[in-house]
Structure formats: C-alpha cells, structure tokens
C-alpha positions in Angstrom: -25.7 -12.7 -6.8 -22.8 -13.1 -9.1 -22.3 -16.7 -8.1 -25.8 -17.5 -9.4 -24.8 -16.6 -13.0 -23.9 -19.4 -15.4 -20.2 -19.8 -15.6 -19.5 -18.7 -12.0 -16.1 -19.7 -10.6 -17.7 -19.8 -7.1 -16.0 -18.4 -4.0 -13.2 -21.0 -4.0 -12.1 -24.2 -5.8 -13.5 -26.5 -3.2 -17.0 -25.0 -3.7 -16.6 -25.1 -7.5 -15.8 -28.8 -7.4 -16.0 -30.3 -10.9 -18.3 -27.6 -12.3 -16.9 -26.4 -15.6 -17.1 -22.6 -15.4 -15.8 -21.9 -18.8 -18.1 -24.4 -20.6 -21.1 -23.0 -18.6 -20.4 -19.3 -19.3 -23.0 -17.7 -21.5 -22.5 -13.9 -21.0 -20.2 -11.8 -23.1 -18.0 -9.2 -21.3 -20.4 -6.5 -22.4 -23.4 -8.4 -21.1 -21.7 -9.0 -17.8 -20.8 -5.3 -17.5 -24.5 -4.4 -18.1 -25.6 -7.0 -15.6 -23.2 -5.6 -13.0 -24.4 -2.0 -13.6 -28.0 -3.1 -13.2 -27.3 -5.2 -10.1 -25.4 -2.3 -8.5 -28.2 0.1 -9.3 -30.8 -2.3 -7.8 -28.7 -2.7 -4.6 -28.2 1.0 -4.1 -32.0 1.6 -4.5 -33.2 -1.0 -2.0 -33.5 -0.3 1.7 -30.6 -1.9 3.6 -31.6 -3.8 6.7 -28.8 -2.4 8.8 -28.9 1.2 7.5 -32.7 1.4 7.5 -32.4 3.3 4.3 -31.0 2.9 0.8 -27.3 2.9 0.3 -27.8 5.7 -2.2 -29.7 7.7 0.4 -26.9 7.1 2.9 -24.3 8.2 0.4 -26.2 11.5 -0.2 -26.5 12.2 3.5 -22.8 11.5 3.9 -21.9 13.9 1.1 -24.2 16.6 2.6 -22.6 16.2 6.0 -18.9 15.6 5.2 -18.4 16.9 1.7 -17.0 15.0 -1.3 -14.9 12.0 -0.4 -11.3 11.4 -1.6 -11.2 10.2 -5.2 -8.6 8.7 -7.5 -7.1 11.2 -9.8 -4.5 8.8 -11.4 -5.8 5.3 -11.7 -2.4 4.0 -12.7 -0.6 5.6 -9.7 -3.3 4.2 -7.4 -3.0 0.7 -8.8 0.8 0.7 -8.5 0.8 2.1 -5.0 -1.8 -0.4 -3.8 -0.9 -3.5 -5.9 -0.8 -6.7 -3.9 -1.6 -5.2 -0.5 -4.0 -7.1 1.7 -5.5 -5.5 4.7 -3.5 -7.8 7.0 -0.3 -6.9 5.2 -1.1 -3.2 5.5 -1.7 -3.5 9.3 1.5 -5.4 9.9 4.0 -4.4 7.3 7.4 -6.0 7.1 10.5 -3.9 7.4 11.1 -4.1 3.6 7.5 -3.1 2.9 7.9 -0.1 5.2 11.1 0.9 3.5 9.5 0.8 0.0 6.4 2.6 1.2 8.4 5.4 2.8 10.6 5.7 -0.3 7.5 6.0 -2.5 6.0 8.5 -0.1 9.1 10.6 -0.1 9.2 10.6 -3.9 5.6 11.5 -4.0 6.2 14.4 -1.7 8.8 15.8 -4.0 6.5 15.5 -7.1 3.4 16.6 -5.3 1.7 13.2 -5.7 -0.4 11.7 -3.0 -0.7 8.0 -4.1 -2.8 9.2 -7.0 -5.6 10.4 -4.8 -7.1 13.8 -4.2 -9.7 15.3 -2.0 
C-alpha cells in the first residue's frame, strides 16, 4: 500500500533503482499521517482471509478472552531498552549484549521499572 504512494522509497535500493523518491513526493507529513490512519482503519475493518474475520473483531475477542494486553507506559524507556535489536539478535545475543541486558534488568528491578511496559 505505502509503496504505491508517490515518493515511495520502495522496499530496498535495488527495487527503487533510479526513481527519485524526494522529487516525486507530494504528501506533507500531516497528509501522510492522515493517509496512514485511514489505511489502518480500512485494514482493521476488512475481513482477513486467514482469520476469517476483521482484525478489529479478533482484537475484541482476544481482549474479552485474555484481558488487556501489556502496554508501554514510558515510550522513552521502551525505545532505549529496545533500540537496535533485531529479532535474530534477540534470539542469539552475544555475551556483551547479555551483560548489558542483565545490568539494565537489575537496575530496573531496583527502580521498579519493567522496560517501560506495564500490564
């Protein structure tokens, strides 16, 4: 969807080729934000082929069955705690990454913080 908008950067440089994204861009940031909100609303209101229902409906069922999901209480803490982590790096952390993670966790335990998230 987003890659169909004028000014797209495509999925990667090879796909973009010589297309001048900056020269082709026509939306302001406010217009892009509005477009994203409308696109998300449309997506969540359409029946998903795998779910057999709308994503919004599935969300409602999940909340009814499992309660409210964990949410971010401190956006800054969350971003700092998770900056630069890819899923592969998280699955196979290096020794230094583990040391830093454990150090942050021990500091968080003393201050009552849980990576900026709450349930």
